[in-house]
C-alpha positions, 0 to 999 in steps of 0.5 A: 500500500503506497500513500502520501504524507501523513500519519500511517494507518493500520494497513501501512503499519502492517506493511512495515511489519511484513517488511521487517521495518518493525519486528519482535523476536516472538512476532507482533500480535494483531491486537497491537495494531490500532487505527493509527498506532502500534502498541509497544510491549515490555520485553525480557529485561528491565532495570531500576535506574538512579535517574531519568536520562537520555543517551549521548548523541551517537551513543547507546542506552547500554553505554549510559547504563554502564556509566553508573546509572544502573542500580539493579536488574529486575527479574521479569521471569515473574510479575515485577513491581515498579514502585512509585517515585522510582525510575525504571528502564525497560527494554521493549520487545519491538525493534525498528529498521525504519525506511529513510522517509519514515519517522516515529513518535510515541506516547503513553496509552490512555490507560497508562496516563490515567493511573499516573504512570509517566512513560517515555520512549528512549532510543539509541543516539536519541536527543529527545524522548518519544521520538525515533528519527527517520531511518532509525535502526535499533532497539526501543526502550521505555522509561517508566516512572509510576507517580501515585500508584505502584504497578505490576508488569510482566513481559508482554504488558503494554504501556505506550504506543508508537505512531509512524509518520511520513513528511509533514503531517500537522495542520497549521492554524488556518488549515485547522480553522477550515477543517473545523468550519467544514466539520466541527471538531468540538461543540462550541466556540473554537480557540485555535492557536497551535491547536484547538483549545480545550477547557476543563469541566467543573460544573455538574452535568450529572449526579456523578463527580466532576473529577477524581484525586489520586489516593496515596498509599493505595495498593498495587495496580496490575496493568494487565487486569482490567475491571479488577479494582474499586475506584474509591480504593484508589481515587477520592471523588471530587464533587462539583465545587459551589465556588466554581473552582478547585485548588490543585495541590502540588504533586497531587494527581487529578482526573478531570474532563474537558468541557467540550465534546470533541471529534477526530474525523476519519482522515485525521489523527490528533495529539494533546500537546504539552501544556503551555506554561503561560496557561498555568502552573500545572501539566495536562499531558500524559496520554496524548494520542487520539485515533481517527474516528474518536468521538465520530458522529456523537463526540467524546470528551477528553479525559485530562490527567492533571498534575500541579507543579510547585505551588497550589493553583486555582483551576476554574470551570471553563478555564483553558487547560490544553490544546489538541493538534490535528494531523492528516492521515496518509490514508484513511484506515479501514477500521476506525477507533471504536469500531469492532474494538470494544473500546473502553473510551469511545463516547466517554465522559469523565472515566477512569482507566480500564483497570477500574470497575465502572459503576 
């Protein structure tokens, strides 16, 4: 399948796998292939590291580990515990041998971000996280840092995903405005500047909470056990504030939702961009990929994984908190997000990760 510039759809990802550009010792499973991304999986080796790091340009991850950053190796012959507040480096099962015109970008999966696990892709010789340059050939690693909850992983667990891109993909503001005018991307007025703005919803729209705040010292979360946990054991529900605002406490984790319902048309993909420091002293960016067809026809709200920085910060209902950048697909995927995928998040409002029982 030959396509033009843009994010590669599932069919082209399959072609990359067939050509050996993406490979794994035990092969890749069909369930790893999403409409515009590939789920990456934990491999056979993992280490506790002293700190987060990038390899020197031209150097390898293995060389940096030999510089004294390695504390100990984990035994992955059985389920392993990654403790909150610690940094781990995991060798992923997949390797890349990309064509000269294909680059890759990675992001945590939605379920990973919603349990406050910080995951970034690391490649040999890489000068930045979550990127593999065009033509990259070599292993893939994931830096994993659980922030609120300790987690259980094993070989085959999937915490992050990768997109493959050819040429210029991202829509400029004028292109995004034209797309919104022809096929509304959010319900309501659009603030477009480096992406389409999303505001936080803190007014009650139902009898449920408007958000959740993570509980410290909760039990382990097994990342491969969907629907196993009671939400109240891990999160404190946040009722709609009478004042119209909440105060974010430093170093606490919140799950909130966007006021807007958004749509990603079938010929496009989207990504939540890192927070602009000018919007406030908080971060709203963990799992940022939105596949073609997300919210299609009925709209879905974006779930926001929020963490304040060093100072308490007032967050008001309707406040601008994030921007969603749209990218053109190289071709429309035959299967859209939520179609025959039994997606946990299609048509969502405020929703915790798939690990929790939904009442």
